[in-house]
C-alpha positions in Angstrom: -18.3 -72.2 -54.5 -18.5 -68.8 -52.7 -19.8 -65.8 -54.6 -18.1 -62.5 -54.6 -20.9 -61.0 -52.6 -20.4 -63.6 -49.8 -16.7 -63.0 -49.7 -17.3 -59.2 -49.5 -19.8 -59.7 -46.7 -17.4 -61.9 -44.7 -14.6 -59.4 -45.2 -16.8 -56.6 -44.0 -17.7 -58.6 -40.9 -14.0 -59.3 -40.2 -13.1 -55.7 -40.6 -15.9 -54.6 -38.3 -14.7 -57.0 -35.6 -11.1 -55.8 -36.0 -12.2 -52.2 -35.6 -14.2 -53.0 -32.5 -11.2 -54.9 -30.9 -8.8 -52.2 -31.8 -11.0 -49.4 -30.4 -11.7 -51.3 -27.2 -8.0 -51.8 -26.5 -7.4 -48.0 -26.8 -10.2 -47.1 -24.5 -9.6 -49.8 -21.9 -6.3 -48.3 -20.8 -3.0 -50.1 -20.2 -3.1 -53.9 -19.9 -2.6 -55.4 -16.4 1.1 -56.2 -15.9 2.3 -54.2 -18.9 5.2 -51.7 -18.5 2.7 -48.9 -19.2 0.4 -50.2 -16.4 3.4 -50.4 -13.9 4.5 -46.9 -14.9 1.1 -45.6 -14.0 1.4 -46.9 -10.4 5.2 -46.8 -9.8 5.2 -43.1 -8.5 3.3 -44.3 -5.5 6.5 -45.9 -4.2 7.8 -42.4 -3.5 11.3 -42.5 -2.0 11.1 -46.3 -1.6 13.4 -48.4 -3.8 11.7 -50.8 -6.2 12.3 -54.5 -5.4 9.9 -56.4 -7.5 6.5 -56.4 -9.2 4.2 -59.4 -8.6 1.5 -60.0 -11.2 -1.9 -61.1 -10.0 -4.1 -62.8 -12.6 -7.1 -64.6 -11.2 -9.4 -66.2 -13.8 -11.6 -68.2 -11.4 -14.1 -66.9 -8.9 -12.8 -67.2 -5.3 -9.2 -67.8 -6.4 -6.3 -66.2 -4.5 -2.7 -65.4 -5.3 0.1 -65.5 -2.8 3.7 -64.6 -2.9 6.4 -64.6 -0.2 9.5 -62.4 0.3 12.2 -62.2 3.0 11.9 -58.9 4.9 14.9 -57.6 6.9 14.7 -56.2 10.4 15.1 -52.4 10.5 13.9 -51.8 6.9 10.6 -50.2 5.9 8.5 -51.8 3.2 5.7 -50.5 1.0 3.3 -52.6 -1.1 1.6 -50.6 -3.9 -1.7 -52.1 -4.9 -2.3 -51.8 -8.7 -5.6 -52.8 -10.2 -8.0 -51.4 -12.8 -9.9 -49.9 -9.9 -13.3 -51.1 -11.2 -16.1 -50.5 -8.8 -17.1 -53.8 -7.2 -13.9 -55.5 -8.3 -11.0 -53.9 -6.4 -8.0 -56.0 -5.3 -7.9 -56.9 -1.6 -4.3 -57.4 -0.3 -3.6 -59.0 3.0 -0.1 -59.0 4.6 1.0 -61.8 6.9 4.0 -62.6 9.1 6.0 -65.8 9.0 3.4 -67.5 11.2 0.6 -66.5 8.8 -0.8 -64.0 11.3 -2.5 -61.0 9.6 -0.4 -57.8 10.0 -2.2 -55.5 7.7 -4.7 -55.2 4.8 -5.5 -52.6 2.2 -9.2 -53.1 2.9 -11.0 -52.0 6.0 -14.2 -54.0 6.3 -15.9 -51.8 8.9 -15.9 -48.8 6.6 -15.6 -50.7 3.3 -12.6 -48.5 2.4 -9.7 -49.4 0.2 -6.2 -48.0 0.6 -3.7 -47.8 -2.3 -0.6 -49.0 -0.3 0.4 -51.0 2.8 3.4 -49.7 4.8 5.4 -51.9 7.2 8.3 -51.2 9.5 9.9 -54.7 9.8 10.8 -55.6 13.4 11.9 -59.2 12.7 13.8 -60.7 9.7 11.9 -63.5 8.1 9.6 -64.7 5.4 6.4 -62.6 5.0 3.4 -63.4 2.8 1.2 -61.2 0.6 -2.2 -62.6 -0.4 -4.3 -61.0 -3.1 -7.8 -61.6 -4.4 -10.7 -59.5 -5.8 -13.6 -58.3 -3.8 -16.8 -60.3 -3.9 -14.8 -63.4 -5.1 -14.6 -62.1 -8.7 -11.8 -62.7 -11.2 -9.4 -59.9 -12.2 -5.9 -58.8 -12.7 -3.4 -56.4 -11.2 0.1 -56.0 -9.8 1.6 -55.6 -6.3 4.7 -53.5 -6.4 7.1 -54.1 -3.5 9.6 -51.4 -2.4 11.9 -50.8 0.6 14.0 -48.2 2.4 16.5 -48.6 5.2 
């Protein structure tokens, strides 16, 4: 049989945990993939028309995410890279043609510089691939927003 003191102590612990969880969610910013998170990055599309947002959630080290999309000759495409921008855990995005030949990346190894977007003027209609992972093989989450203009 539990005493009133034990019940009050357990209730106090639960309340403390609830307060910590609630305050952490307000300070951490928008959750990856949420509408609020997308709204934060969508203006980077500029005058490009939104096509689709691809969620990237990697829970294991050295895991990669890949999506494909048919690009049309004569159109310009933009991929906006959206992550929580944590130092040492930024999203690396590689863009490949239909033969899986690397066309572009948002990460320049020689200078260790990250770019927020990848732009591509399509010269051949076909399936293109976007591969995403987090630097240093870490887990993480983010979104790739794809847009186009003719």
